[in-house]
C-alpha positions as CSV (number, residue, x, y, z in Angstrom):
1,M,9.6,14.2,-7.2
2,D,6.3,14.6,-9.0
3,W,5.4,10.9,-9.2
4,Y,2.1,11.4,-11.0
5,T,3.6,13.4,-13.9
6,A,6.2,10.7,-14.2
7,V,3.6,7.9,-14.6
8,T,1.4,9.8,-16.9
9,E,4.4,10.5,-19.1
10,G,4.9,6.7,-19.4
11,K,7.7,6.2,-16.9
12,I,7.8,2.9,-14.9
13,L,8.2,3.7,-11.2
14,V,9.3,1.4,-8.4
15,S,7.5,1.4,-5.0
16,D,8.8,0.0,-1.8
17,G,8.0,-3.2,0.0
18,A,6.9,-4.5,3.4
19,M,7.1,-2.4,6.6
20,G,5.7,-4.7,9.3
21,T,8.0,-7.7,8.7
22,M,10.9,-5.3,8.4
23,L,10.1,-3.8,11.8
24,Q,9.7,-7.3,13.3
25,S,13.2,-8.0,12.1
26,L,14.3,-5.0,14.2
27,G,12.5,-6.2,17.3
28,L,8.7,-5.4,16.9
29,E,6.9,-8.3,18.6
30,P,4.1,-9.9,16.6
31,G,0.7,-8.6,17.7
32,H,2.0,-5.2,18.5
33,A,1.1,-2.1,16.5
34,P,3.8,-1.2,14.0
35,E,2.5,2.3,14.0
36,S,3.4,2.8,17.6
37,W,7.1,2.7,16.6
38,N,6.6,6.1,14.8
39,L,6.7,7.6,18.3
40,Q,8.6,5.0,20.3
41,Y,11.4,4.1,17.9
42,P,11.4,6.6,15.1
43,D,15.0,5.9,14.3
44,K,14.2,2.3,13.3
45,V,11.2,3.4,11.1
46,L,13.5,5.9,9.5
47,A,16.1,3.2,8.9
48,V,13.6,1.0,7.0
49,H,12.5,4.0,4.8
50,R,16.2,4.8,4.1
51,A,16.9,1.2,3.1
52,Y,14.1,1.3,0.6
53,V,15.3,4.6,-0.8
54,Q,18.8,3.3,-1.2
55,A,17.5,0.2,-2.9
56,G,16.0,2.3,-5.6
57,A,12.4,3.0,-4.7
58,H,10.8,6.0,-6.4
59,L,7.9,5.9,-3.9
60,I,8.0,5.0,-0.2
61,T,5.1,4.2,2.0
62,T,4.4,5.6,5.5
63,N,4.1,3.3,8.5
64,T,0.4,4.0,8.9
65,F,-1.4,1.1,7.4
66,G,-3.3,0.4,10.6
67,G,-3.3,4.0,11.7
68,N,-7.0,4.5,12.0
69,R,-8.9,5.0,15.3
70,I,-10.5,1.5,15.2
71,R,-7.3,-0.4,14.7
72,L,-5.3,1.7,17.1
73,A,-8.0,1.4,19.8
74,A,-7.2,-2.3,20.0
75,H,-3.7,-1.3,21.2
76,G,-4.9,1.5,23.5
77,L,-3.6,4.1,21.1
78,A,-6.9,5.7,19.9
79,A,-6.0,9.0,21.5
80,Q,-2.8,9.2,19.5
81,V,-4.2,8.9,15.9
82,A,-3.2,12.4,14.9
83,E,0.3,12.3,16.5
84,I,1.1,8.8,15.1
85,N,0.1,9.7,11.5
86,R,1.7,13.1,11.4
87,R,5.0,11.7,12.7
88,A,4.9,8.9,10.2
89,V,4.7,11.3,7.3
90,E,7.6,13.4,8.7
91,L,9.8,10.3,9.0
92,A,9.0,9.2,5.5
93,H,9.7,12.7,4.1
94,E,13.0,12.8,6.0
95,A,14.1,9.6,4.3
96,A,12.8,10.5,0.9
97,G,14.4,13.9,0.6
98,E,14.2,15.2,-3.0
99,S,14.9,11.8,-4.6
100,C,11.5,10.1,-4.2
101,A,7.9,10.6,-3.3
102,V,5.9,9.6,-0.2
103,M,2.6,7.6,-0.2
104,A,0.6,7.8,3.0
105,S,-0.7,4.3,3.7
106,V,-4.3,3.8,4.7
107,G,-5.6,0.3,5.3
108,P,-9.1,-1.0,6.1
109,T,-10.7,-0.7,9.5
110,G,-10.9,-4.5,10.0
111,F,-14.7,-4.3,10.4
112,L,-17.5,-5.1,7.9
113,M,-19.7,-2.2,6.8
114,E,-23.5,-2.4,6.9
115,P,-25.5,-4.4,6.0
116,L,-23.0,-7.2,6.4
117,G,-21.5,-5.7,9.5
118,D,-22.1,-3.0,12.2
119,L,-20.0,-0.2,10.8
120,S,-22.1,2.4,9.1
121,E,-20.9,4.5,6.1
122,D,-20.9,7.6,8.2
123,Q,-18.8,6.0,10.9
124,A,-16.3,4.6,8.4
125,Y,-16.1,8.0,6.7
126,E,-15.4,9.7,10.0
127,V,-12.6,7.2,10.8
128,F,-10.9,7.6,7.5
129,S,-11.3,11.3,7.5
130,E,-9.6,11.6,10.9
131,Q,-6.6,9.6,9.6
132,V,-6.2,11.3,6.2
133,T,-6.6,14.7,7.9
134,A,-3.7,13.9,10.2
135,L,-1.6,12.6,7.2
136,R,-2.3,15.8,5.4
137,E,-1.3,17.9,8.4
138,G,2.0,15.9,8.5
139,G,2.8,17.0,5.0
140,A,1.4,14.2,2.8
141,D,-0.2,15.0,-0.5
142,T,-0.7,11.4,-1.7
143,V,-2.6,8.6,0.0
144,I,-2.4,4.9,-1.0
145,L,-5.5,2.9,0.1
146,E,-4.2,-0.7,0.2
147,T,-5.3,-4.2,0.9
148,F,-9.0,-3.4,0.8
149,M,-11.4,-6.3,0.0
150,A,-14.8,-4.6,0.2
151,L,-15.6,-2.1,-2.5
152,E,-17.9,0.0,-0.4
153,E,-15.2,0.5,2.3
154,I,-12.5,1.6,-0.1
155,V,-14.9,3.9,-1.9
156,T,-15.7,5.5,1.5
157,A,-12.0,5.9,2.3
158,L,-11.4,7.3,-1.2
159,R,-14.1,9.9,-0.7
160,A,-12.6,10.9,2.6
161,A,-9.1,11.3,1.1
162,T,-10.3,13.3,-1.9
163,A,-12.3,15.6,0.4
164,A,-9.0,16.2,2.3
165,G,-7.4,17.3,-1.0
166,M,-5.2,14.2,-1.4
167,K,-4.1,12.5,-4.6
168,V,-5.3,8.9,-4.2
169,I,-3.8,5.5,-5.3
170,A,-6.4,2.8,-4.6
171,S,-5.4,-0.8,-4.4
172,M,-7.4,-3.9,-3.6
173,S,-6.4,-7.4,-2.5
174,F,-7.4,-10.2,-4.9
175,G,-7.2,-13.9,-4.1
176,V,-8.6,-17.1,-5.4
177,G,-10.5,-16.8,-8.7
178,E,-9.0,-13.3,-9.2
179,R,-11.6,-11.8,-6.9
180,T,-11.4,-10.1,-3.5
181,M,-12.6,-12.0,-0.4
182,M,-15.8,-10.0,-0.9
183,G,-16.2,-11.1,-4.5
184,V,-15.1,-7.9,-6.3
185,T,-13.6,-8.5,-9.7
186,P,-10.6,-6.6,-11.1
187,E,-12.9,-4.9,-13.6
188,Q,-15.4,-3.8,-11.0
189,A,-12.6,-2.5,-8.7
190,A,-10.8,-0.6,-11.4
191,T,-13.8,1.0,-13.0
192,T,-15.5,2.1,-9.8
193,L,-12.3,3.5,-8.2
194,A,-11.3,5.4,-11.3
195,Q,-14.9,6.8,-11.6
196,E,-14.6,7.9,-7.9
197,G,-11.5,9.8,-8.6
198,A,-8.5,7.6,-7.9
199,L,-5.6,8.7,-10.0
200,V,-4.0,5.2,-9.9
201,V,-5.7,1.8,-9.2
202,G,-4.3,-1.6,-8.7
203,A,-3.7,-4.7,-6.6
204,N,-1.5,-5.6,-3.6
205,C,-1.0,-8.4,-1.1
206,S,-2.9,-11.8,-1.0
207,T,-1.0,-13.4,-3.9
208,G,2.5,-13.7,-5.4
209,A,3.5,-12.1,-8.7
210,H,2.4,-15.0,-10.9
211,E,-1.2,-14.8,-9.7
212,M,-1.3,-11.0,-9.8
213,V,-0.3,-10.5,-13.4
214,P,-3.7,-11.5,-14.9
215,V,-5.4,-9.2,-12.3
216,I,-3.4,-6.2,-13.6
217,R,-4.1,-7.3,-17.2
218,R,-7.9,-7.3,-16.5
219,M,-7.7,-3.9,-14.9
220,R,-5.9,-2.5,-17.9
221,E,-8.6,-3.8,-20.2
222,A,-11.2,-1.9,-18.1
223,V,-9.5,1.5,-17.5
224,T,-6.9,3.9,-18.9
225,V,-5.6,5.3,-15.6
226,P,-2.2,4.3,-14.4
227,L,-2.0,0.9,-12.5
228,I,0.1,-0.3,-9.5
229,A,1.1,-3.8,-8.7
230,Q,2.5,-4.9,-5.3
231,P,2.5,-8.7,-4.8
232,N,3.6,-10.6,-1.8
233,A,6.9,-12.4,-1.8
234,G,5.2,-15.5,-3.1
235,M,2.5,-17.5,-1.4
236,P,3.2,-18.0,2.4
237,V,3.7,-21.4,4.0
238,L,3.1,-22.0,7.7
239,V,6.2,-22.7,9.8
240,D,5.6,-23.0,13.6
241,N,2.1,-21.5,13.0
242,R,3.6,-18.3,11.4
243,P,3.5,-17.4,7.7
244,V,6.8,-17.6,6.0
245,Y,7.4,-16.2,2.5
246,T,9.8,-18.3,0.5
247,Q,10.2,-16.3,-2.7
248,E,13.6,-14.8,-3.5
249,P,14.0,-11.2,-4.8
250,E,15.3,-12.3,-8.2
251,E,12.2,-14.5,-8.8
252,M,9.8,-11.7,-8.1
253,A,11.8,-9.3,-10.2
254,S,11.6,-11.8,-13.1
255,F,7.9,-10.9,-13.3
256,V,8.5,-7.2,-13.9
257,P,8.4,-7.4,-17.7
258,E,5.1,-9.3,-17.4
259,F,3.6,-6.6,-15.1
260,V,4.7,-3.8,-17.5
261,Q,3.4,-5.7,-20.5
262,A,0.1,-6.2,-18.6
263,G,-0.2,-2.5,-18.1
264,A,1.4,-1.7,-14.7
265,N,3.0,1.8,-14.3
266,I,4.2,1.3,-10.7
267,V,5.7,-2.0,-9.5
268,G,6.6,-2.8,-5.9
269,S,6.1,-5.6,-3.4
270,C,4.1,-6.3,-0.3
271,C,4.2,-8.8,2.6
272,G,7.4,-10.8,3.2
273,S,9.5,-8.5,1.0
274,S,12.5,-6.3,1.9
275,P,14.8,-3.7,0.3
276,D,16.5,-6.6,-1.5
277,F,13.3,-7.1,-3.4
278,T,13.0,-3.4,-4.2
279,G,16.6,-3.4,-5.5
280,A,15.9,-6.4,-7.7
281,I,12.7,-4.8,-9.1
282,A,14.5,-1.5,-9.7
283,E,17.2,-3.3,-11.6
284,A,14.6,-5.2,-13.7
285,V,12.9,-1.9,-14.5
286,R,16.3,-0.4,-15.6
287,R,16.8,-3.3,-17.9
288,L,13.5,-2.5,-19.6
289,L,14.6,1.1,-20.5
């Protein structure tokens, strides 16, 4: 499936939802690296992908959000960066078949870049380049940079991905005041990322759908490239010191017309969601046709 041609022709596509919480429901213990399951329990990762495909997703996301050397090193997996990322793409493609496209997920390093932190631009570029090269070797042609809060970090990741010949979807995480934790506005994010070569820009995580609609609207006023919106399943509440997402699939799906009116070309979901959310969003998109 040529997802980019579809969105540029005006089609509304549905992306998948959460991976980490789905794997936790299958036995992944909190604090363990979801990416390790690409090698340890590939059948379970494949089952999650297939559930999203069956629910109606046009784009599914690889289990590689924390698949960079820095994050994997915290779990003793730094030596397996290439193997973990390549296998993740293979699993996603196996589930996708010819019916949908695969987005290779790349998340932030978890460290601040200079001058606020110790991570240099060259170091960050090397980390992202290693991951996207492995994703490319696994067969991916599209990267989704997601849940970034610092503009300089996502730009570094974007440059590494484009240098590897990848199509790039670039998504940042906006919270209170419609800014990222580092103070980036929707307009700044969309304009900079589009200028740097992202084919699609957008927002994911941090908030529920209600709070994300105006972020997408502001992005649409700033750029003409396609937009992606992937909100959490509402705002989490703490239960036994763990975040619990209380929104139901139908409630999130009720915001699909607002996202499309605001300018979104791809609509999906993020933390706390499941294939049930994807199915409800897909049905809402069909009703718009």
